[in-house]
C-alpha positions as YAML, in Angstrom:
chain: A
units: angstrom
residues:
- id: 1
  name: MET
  ca: [-39.00, 30.43, -46.18]
- id: 2
  name: ALA
  ca: [-42.90, 30.00, -46.19]
- id: 3
  name: THR
  ca: [-44.67, 30.95, -43.29]
- id: 4
  name: PRO
  ca: [-45.77, 27.76, -41.25]
- id: 5
  name: GLU
  ca: [-49.59, 27.00, -41.56]
- id: 6
  name: LEU
  ca: [-51.56, 28.07, -38.50]
- id: 7
  name: LYS
  ca: [-54.03, 25.63, -36.88]
- id: 8
  name: PRO
  ca: [-57.60, 26.62, -35.76]
- id: 9
  name: GLY
  ca: [-57.41, 29.02, -32.70]
- id: 10
  name: GLU
  ca: [-53.79, 29.82, -33.31]
- id: 11
  name: ARG
  ca: [-52.31, 33.29, -33.59]
- id: 12
  name: ILE
  ca: [-48.78, 34.66, -34.22]
- id: 13
  name: ASP
  ca: [-47.66, 37.13, -31.25]
- id: 14
  name: GLN
  ca: [-44.38, 39.10, -31.11]
- id: 15
  name: LEU
  ca: [-42.00, 39.87, -28.49]
- id: 16
  name: TYR
  ca: [-41.17, 43.46, -29.94]
- id: 17
  name: SER
  ca: [-37.99, 43.76, -27.88]
- id: 18
  name: GLN
  ca: [-36.39, 41.15, -29.78]
- id: 19
  name: ASP
  ca: [-38.28, 40.91, -33.07]
- id: 20
  name: VAL
  ca: [-39.37, 37.21, -32.29]
- id: 21
  name: GLN
  ca: [-42.56, 35.80, -33.65]
- id: 22
  name: ILE
  ca: [-44.35, 32.85, -31.79]
- id: 23
  name: ILE
  ca: [-47.38, 30.81, -32.49]
- id: 24
  name: GLN
  ca: [-49.78, 30.85, -29.52]
- id: 25
  name: SER
  ca: [-53.34, 29.60, -28.78]
- id: 26
  name: PRO
  ca: [-55.37, 30.79, -25.91]
- id: 27
  name: GLU
  ca: [-57.02, 27.50, -26.06]
- id: 28
  name: VAL
  ca: [-53.82, 25.52, -25.63]
- id: 29
  name: PHE
  ca: [-50.89, 27.76, -24.38]
- id: 30
  name: ALA
  ca: [-49.66, 31.23, -24.52]
- id: 31
  name: PHE
  ca: [-46.44, 32.39, -22.88]
- id: 32
  name: SER
  ca: [-46.47, 34.77, -19.89]
- id: 33
  name: LEU
  ca: [-44.04, 36.99, -18.22]
- id: 34
  name: ASP
  ca: [-42.26, 34.17, -16.44]
- id: 35
  name: ALA
  ca: [-40.83, 32.99, -19.77]
- id: 36
  name: VAL
  ca: [-39.46, 36.49, -20.85]
- id: 37
  name: LEU
  ca: [-38.08, 36.75, -17.27]
- id: 38
  name: LEU
  ca: [-36.29, 33.56, -17.30]
- id: 39
  name: ALA
  ca: [-34.88, 34.00, -20.95]
- id: 40
  name: ASP
  ca: [-33.40, 37.53, -19.73]
- id: 41
  name: PHE
  ca: [-31.93, 36.09, -16.54]
- id: 42
  name: ALA
  ca: [-30.18, 33.35, -18.17]
- id: 43
  name: LYS
  ca: [-26.51, 33.93, -19.19]
- id: 44
  name: LEU
  ca: [-25.66, 31.78, -22.21]
- id: 45
  name: PRO
  ca: [-22.13, 31.41, -23.56]
- id: 46
  name: PRO
  ca: [-21.88, 33.02, -27.06]
- id: 47
  name: ARG
  ca: [-19.69, 30.35, -28.55]
- id: 48
  name: GLN
  ca: [-20.88, 28.51, -31.48]
- id: 49
  name: SER
  ca: [-20.01, 25.02, -29.73]
- id: 50
  name: SER
  ca: [-22.10, 25.89, -26.69]
- id: 51
  name: GLN
  ca: [-25.20, 23.73, -25.75]
- id: 52
  name: THR
  ca: [-28.20, 25.12, -24.15]
- id: 53
  name: VAL
  ca: [-31.31, 22.83, -23.14]
- id: 54
  name: ASP
  ca: [-34.71, 24.39, -22.36]
- id: 55
  name: LEU
  ca: [-36.86, 21.72, -20.34]
- id: 56
  name: CYS
  ca: [-40.75, 21.94, -20.03]
- id: 57
  name: ALA
  ca: [-40.45, 24.35, -23.10]
- id: 58
  name: GLY
  ca: [-44.18, 24.86, -24.05]
- id: 59
  name: ASN
  ca: [-44.53, 26.52, -27.31]
- id: 60
  name: GLY
  ca: [-40.81, 27.18, -27.20]
- id: 61
  name: ALA
  ca: [-40.94, 30.81, -25.76]
- id: 62
  name: VAL
  ca: [-37.81, 30.59, -23.65]
- id: 63
  name: GLY
  ca: [-35.66, 29.11, -26.22]
- id: 64
  name: LEU
  ca: [-36.71, 31.49, -28.71]
- id: 65
  name: PHE
  ca: [-36.23, 34.64, -26.54]
- id: 66
  name: MET
  ca: [-32.71, 33.30, -25.81]
- id: 67
  name: SER
  ca: [-31.53, 32.69, -29.28]
- id: 68
  name: HIS
  ca: [-30.12, 36.08, -29.81]
- id: 69
  name: LYS
  ca: [-27.56, 35.54, -26.92]
- id: 70
  name: THR
  ca: [-25.61, 32.87, -28.23]
- id: 71
  name: ARG
  ca: [-24.30, 31.37, -31.48]
- id: 72
  name: GLY
  ca: [-24.42, 27.72, -29.88]
- id: 73
  name: LYS
  ca: [-27.37, 25.44, -30.25]
- id: 74
  name: ILE
  ca: [-30.59, 25.19, -28.12]
- id: 75
  name: ALA
  ca: [-32.64, 22.22, -27.67]
- id: 76
  name: GLU
  ca: [-36.09, 22.49, -26.33]
- id: 77
  name: VAL
  ca: [-37.72, 19.56, -24.64]
- id: 78
  name: GLU
  ca: [-41.78, 19.36, -24.38]
- id: 79
  name: ILE
  ca: [-43.90, 16.32, -23.66]
- id: 80
  name: GLN
  ca: [-47.11, 17.61, -25.14]
- id: 81
  name: PRO
  ca: [-47.42, 16.82, -28.66]
- id: 82
  name: ARG
  ca: [-49.41, 19.81, -29.49]
- id: 83
  name: LEU
  ca: [-47.18, 22.27, -28.02]
- id: 84
  name: ALA
  ca: [-43.91, 20.87, -29.47]
- id: 85
  name: ASP
  ca: [-45.54, 21.37, -32.96]
- id: 86
  name: MET
  ca: [-46.34, 24.76, -32.03]
- id: 87
  name: ALA
  ca: [-42.62, 25.38, -30.89]
- id: 88
  name: ARG
  ca: [-41.24, 23.71, -34.01]
- id: 89
  name: ARG
  ca: [-43.47, 25.83, -36.30]
- id: 90
  name: SER
  ca: [-42.37, 28.91, -34.38]
- id: 91
  name: VAL
  ca: [-38.67, 27.88, -34.89]
- id: 92
  name: GLN
  ca: [-39.39, 27.83, -38.54]
- id: 93
  name: LEU
  ca: [-41.17, 30.96, -38.51]
- id: 94
  name: ASN
  ca: [-38.10, 32.81, -37.01]
- id: 95
  name: GLN
  ca: [-35.87, 30.90, -39.45]
- id: 96
  name: LEU
  ca: [-34.09, 29.40, -36.73]
- id: 97
  name: THR
  ca: [-33.92, 25.70, -37.54]
- id: 98
  name: ASP
  ca: [-30.14, 25.70, -37.69]
- id: 99
  name: GLN
  ca: [-30.11, 26.73, -34.28]
- id: 100
  name: LEU
  ca: [-32.87, 25.42, -32.23]
- id: 101
  name: THR
  ca: [-34.11, 21.83, -32.28]
- id: 102
  name: VAL
  ca: [-37.62, 20.74, -30.41]
- id: 103
  name: TYR
  ca: [-37.37, 17.32, -28.97]
- id: 104
  name: GLU
  ca: [-41.02, 15.85, -28.03]
- id: 105
  name: GLY
  ca: [-41.12, 13.49, -25.06]
- id: 106
  name: ASP
  ca: [-40.57, 13.01, -21.42]
- id: 107
  name: LEU
  ca: [-37.73, 15.10, -20.12]
- id: 108
  name: ALA
  ca: [-36.80, 12.07, -17.55]
- id: 109
  name: GLN
  ca: [-35.72, 10.49, -21.03]
- id: 110
  name: VAL
  ca: [-33.62, 13.47, -22.40]
- id: 111
  name: ASN
  ca: [-30.57, 11.50, -22.77]
- id: 112
  name: GLN
  ca: [-31.71, 9.70, -25.71]
- id: 113
  name: TRP
  ca: [-31.30, 12.98, -27.53]
- id: 114
  name: ILE
  ca: [-28.93, 14.86, -25.42]
- id: 115
  name: PRO
  ca: [-25.79, 12.89, -23.76]
- id: 116
  name: LYS
  ca: [-25.26, 13.42, -20.05]
- id: 117
  name: ASP
  ca: [-22.89, 15.97, -18.90]
- id: 118
  name: SER
  ca: [-22.85, 17.74, -22.27]
- id: 119
  name: ALA
  ca: [-24.75, 21.13, -21.83]
- id: 120
  name: ASP
  ca: [-23.36, 24.53, -20.77]
- id: 121
  name: VAL
  ca: [-26.84, 25.80, -19.91]
- id: 122
  name: VAL
  ca: [-30.11, 24.18, -18.62]
- id: 123
  name: THR
  ca: [-33.34, 26.72, -18.36]
- id: 124
  name: CYS
  ca: [-36.40, 25.41, -16.95]
- id: 125
  name: ASN
  ca: [-40.01, 26.95, -16.34]
- id: 126
  name: PRO
  ca: [-41.44, 24.04, -14.59]
- id: 127
  name: PRO
  ca: [-45.18, 23.47, -13.62]
- id: 128
  name: TYR
  ca: [-45.71, 25.45, -10.41]
- id: 129
  name: PHE
  ca: [-48.24, 23.55, -8.64]
- id: 130
  name: ALA
  ca: [-47.71, 19.95, -6.85]
- id: 131
  name: ASP
  ca: [-50.26, 17.41, -8.14]
- id: 132
  name: LEU
  ca: [-52.42, 16.93, -4.95]
- id: 133
  name: PRO
  ca: [-55.75, 14.94, -5.16]
- id: 134
  name: ALA
  ca: [-57.52, 18.12, -3.60]
- id: 135
  name: SER
  ca: [-55.82, 20.69, -5.97]
- id: 136
  name: GLN
  ca: [-57.86, 22.56, -8.24]
- id: 137
  name: LYS
  ca: [-56.96, 21.84, -11.69]
- id: 138
  name: ASN
  ca: [-57.76, 23.60, -14.99]
- id: 139
  name: PRO
  ca: [-60.48, 21.63, -17.02]
- id: 140
  name: ASN
  ca: [-57.86, 22.15, -20.03]
- id: 141
  name: GLN
  ca: [-55.46, 19.49, -20.04]
- id: 142
  name: TYR
  ca: [-52.87, 21.58, -21.78]
- id: 143
  name: LEU
  ca: [-53.05, 23.97, -19.21]
- id: 144
  name: ALA
  ca: [-53.33, 21.66, -16.45]
- id: 145
  name: ILE
  ca: [-50.20, 19.98, -17.43]
- id: 146
  name: ALA
  ca: [-48.53, 23.07, -17.83]
- id: 147
  name: ARG
  ca: [-49.28, 24.41, -14.27]
- id: 148
  name: HIS
  ca: [-49.45, 21.21, -12.31]
- id: 149
  name: GLU
  ca: [-46.88, 18.69, -11.65]
- id: 150
  name: ILE
  ca: [-48.97, 15.74, -13.72]
- id: 151
  name: THR
  ca: [-46.11, 14.54, -16.29]
- id: 152
  name: THR
  ca: [-43.36, 15.50, -14.03]
- id: 153
  name: ASP
  ca: [-42.38, 17.15, -10.76]
- id: 154
  name: LEU
  ca: [-39.67, 19.37, -9.28]
- id: 155
  name: ALA
  ca: [-37.34, 16.51, -8.28]
- id: 156
  name: THR
  ca: [-37.14, 15.10, -11.63]
- id: 157
  name: VAL
  ca: [-36.65, 18.49, -13.19]
- id: 158
  name: VAL
  ca: [-33.50, 19.27, -10.81]
- id: 159
  name: ALA
  ca: [-32.06, 15.65, -11.26]
- id: 160
  name: THR
  ca: [-32.47, 15.94, -15.10]
- id: 161
  name: THR
  ca: [-30.84, 19.36, -15.05]
- id: 162
  name: SER
  ca: [-27.86, 18.19, -13.17]
- id: 163
  name: GLY
  ca: [-27.49, 15.19, -15.23]
- id: 164
  name: LEU
  ca: [-27.44, 17.36, -18.53]
- id: 165
  name: LEU
  ca: [-24.79, 19.90, -17.25]
- id: 166
  name: LYS
  ca: [-21.17, 19.76, -17.55]
- id: 167
  name: MET
  ca: [-19.37, 20.36, -14.43]
- id: 168
  name: ASN
  ca: [-19.41, 24.39, -13.80]
- id: 169
  name: GLY
  ca: [-22.45, 24.54, -16.30]
- id: 170
  name: LYS
  ca: [-25.18, 26.77, -15.26]
- id: 171
  name: ALA
  ca: [-28.88, 25.94, -14.66]
- id: 172
  name: TYR
  ca: [-31.64, 28.65, -14.32]
- id: 173
  name: PHE
  ca: [-35.11, 28.25, -12.83]
- id: 174
  name: VAL
  ca: [-38.26, 30.48, -12.48]
- id: 175
  name: HIS
  ca: [-40.45, 29.22, -9.74]
- id: 176
  name: ARG
  ca: [-43.05, 30.24, -6.86]
- id: 177
  name: PRO
  ca: [-41.57, 31.70, -3.61]
- id: 178
  name: ASP
  ca: [-43.25, 29.22, -1.55]
- id: 179
  name: ARG
  ca: [-41.35, 26.33, -3.32]
- id: 180
  name: LEU
  ca: [-37.75, 27.99, -3.18]
- id: 181
  name: LEU
  ca: [-36.75, 25.94, 0.08]
- id: 182
  name: GLN
  ca: [-37.75, 22.83, -1.81]
- id: 183
  name: LEU
  ca: [-35.93, 23.85, -4.92]
- id: 184
  name: LEU
  ca: [-32.84, 24.88, -3.11]
- id: 185
  name: ASP
  ca: [-32.83, 21.54, -1.03]
- id: 186
  name: LEU
  ca: [-33.25, 19.49, -4.35]
- id: 187
  name: MET
  ca: [-30.47, 21.23, -5.80]
- id: 188
  name: ALA
  ca: [-28.10, 20.85, -2.86]
- id: 189
  name: ALA
  ca: [-28.84, 16.99, -3.21]
- id: 190
  name: HIS
  ca: [-27.96, 17.23, -6.93]
- id: 191
  name: ARG
  ca: [-24.74, 19.09, -7.05]
- id: 192
  name: LEU
  ca: [-26.05, 22.44, -7.93]
- id: 193
  name: ALA
  ca: [-24.75, 25.51, -5.87]
- id: 194
  name: PRO
  ca: [-27.33, 28.28, -5.86]
- id: 195
  name: LYS
  ca: [-25.59, 31.58, -6.82]
- id: 196
  name: ARG
  ca: [-27.94, 34.49, -7.67]
- id: 197
  name: ILE
  ca: [-31.36, 34.69, -6.80]
- id: 198
  name: ARG
  ca: [-34.10, 37.55, -7.72]
- id: 199
  name: LEU
  ca: [-37.62, 37.86, -6.33]
- id: 200
  name: VAL
  ca: [-40.24, 39.22, -8.75]
- id: 201
  name: HIS
  ca: [-43.10, 41.30, -7.19]
- id: 202
  name: PRO
  ca: [-46.24, 41.96, -9.18]
- id: 203
  name: LYS
  ca: [-46.78, 45.68, -7.58]
- id: 204
  name: PRO
  ca: [-45.08, 47.66, -5.16]
- id: 205
  name: GLN
  ca: [-45.89, 46.63, -1.61]
- id: 206
  name: LYS
  ca: [-46.95, 43.26, -2.82]
- id: 207
  name: GLU
  ca: [-45.24, 40.08, -1.88]
- id: 208
  name: ALA
  ca: [-43.24, 38.32, -4.45]
- id: 209
  name: ASN
  ca: [-45.08, 35.76, -6.78]
- id: 210
  name: MET
  ca: [-42.12, 34.53, -8.71]
- id: 211
  name: VAL
  ca: [-38.56, 33.78, -8.18]
- id: 212
  name: LEU
  ca: [-35.41, 33.60, -10.37]
- id: 213
  name: VAL
  ca: [-32.45, 31.19, -9.45]
- id: 214
  name: GLU
  ca: [-29.12, 30.46, -10.88]
- id: 215
  name: ALA
  ca: [-27.01, 27.59, -9.97]
- id: 216
  name: ILE
  ca: [-23.65, 26.14, -10.76]
- id: 217
  name: LYS
  ca: [-22.91, 22.32, -11.18]
- id: 218
  name: ASP
  ca: [-20.28, 21.38, -8.64]
- id: 219
  name: GLY
  ca: [-19.79, 25.15, -7.89]
- id: 220
  name: LYS
  ca: [-18.03, 26.14, -4.68]
- id: 221
  name: PRO
  ca: [-20.37, 26.43, -1.62]
- id: 222
  name: GLY
  ca: [-21.26, 30.04, -0.51]
- id: 223
  name: GLY
  ca: [-21.06, 33.29, -2.69]
- id: 224
  name: LEU
  ca: [-24.94, 33.32, -3.03]
- id: 225
  name: ARG
  ca: [-26.13, 36.91, -4.08]
- id: 226
  name: PHE
  ca: [-29.61, 38.10, -3.69]
- id: 227
  name: LEU
  ca: [-30.26, 40.74, -6.43]
- id: 228
  name: ALA
  ca: [-32.39, 43.69, -6.42]
- id: 229
  name: PRO
  ca: [-35.83, 42.47, -6.84]
- id: 230
  name: LEU
  ca: [-37.93, 43.43, -9.95]
- id: 231
  name: THR
  ca: [-41.32, 44.90, -9.72]
- id: 232
  name: VAL
  ca: [-43.47, 44.24, -12.69]
- id: 233
  name: TYR
  ca: [-46.33, 47.24, -12.58]
- id: 234
  name: ASP
  ca: [-46.00, 50.39, -10.76]
- id: 235
  name: HIS
  ca: [-48.75, 52.05, -8.53]
- id: 236
  name: GLN
  ca: [-50.61, 53.30, -11.75]
- id: 237
  name: GLY
  ca: [-50.61, 49.47, -13.06]
- id: 238
  name: THR
  ca: [-48.45, 50.24, -15.96]
- id: 239
  name: TYR
  ca: [-45.40, 48.21, -16.67]
- id: 240
  name: THR
  ca: [-41.89, 49.40, -15.06]
- id: 241
  name: PRO
  ca: [-39.27, 50.50, -17.04]
- id: 242
  name: GLU
  ca: [-37.13, 47.38, -17.00]
- id: 243
  name: VAL
  ca: [-40.20, 45.07, -17.78]
- id: 244
  name: LYS
  ca: [-41.37, 47.52, -20.59]
- id: 245
  name: ALA
  ca: [-37.83, 47.38, -22.07]
- id: 246
  name: LEU
  ca: [-37.88, 43.52, -21.94]
- id: 247
  name: LEU
  ca: [-41.29, 43.29, -23.67]
- id: 248
  name: TYR
  ca: [-41.04, 46.08, -26.00]
- id: 249
  name: GLY
  ca: [-37.28, 47.07, -26.36]
- id: 250
  name: LYS
  ca: [-35.71, 50.37, -25.12]
- id: 251
  name: ASP
  ca: [-37.32, 53.59, -26.21]
...
């Protein structure tokens, strides 16, 4: 299969731990550690008949990084045409067109492609910041939309996730700790019972700056587990062994 054509400013990067290549552009969008952590945190059914959906897919990083976990189908939903195009070409680059499909459009309209109550797993790395009039936004529209709730918001993301999931299907989110309570409230309103939470700290003794959450649709109340926290860098500023293994593979 021919390598997809790169557009100006694009490059091919690699997640060495999985031998996945991904088309990126610093001018438009490049995946960050939260995508790698979300893909690792999510548990996918291995069976071929399973359906996983990644919302707010960006350039397709989370779906690509999860592809080795299942023989089932993975759908990626991204509203920005340029990013959806990058995701499609990355899927082609990794010869995963039989497994991954990229849908370009608003996640609130996802049921035009994927029926309600049909997904086994939904993952989402949503925009972290509310779209407040006073909030500082990146002048780059691609980055502003990825980071701020300009084209969607957390309530829409959670409602859409719940609508997609089968009963007992699993949802996985990565977000900011200061919005965890809002996320949990929205999940409770949309039949999603939280089951596992893991805080991510940038360095030892620093406050957490990310949180990973697993929920089950129509899951029994209770049974919430807080996993051991993950620290990204050690005191010397190098990746901790767990993060290093996620990025580069085990030695």
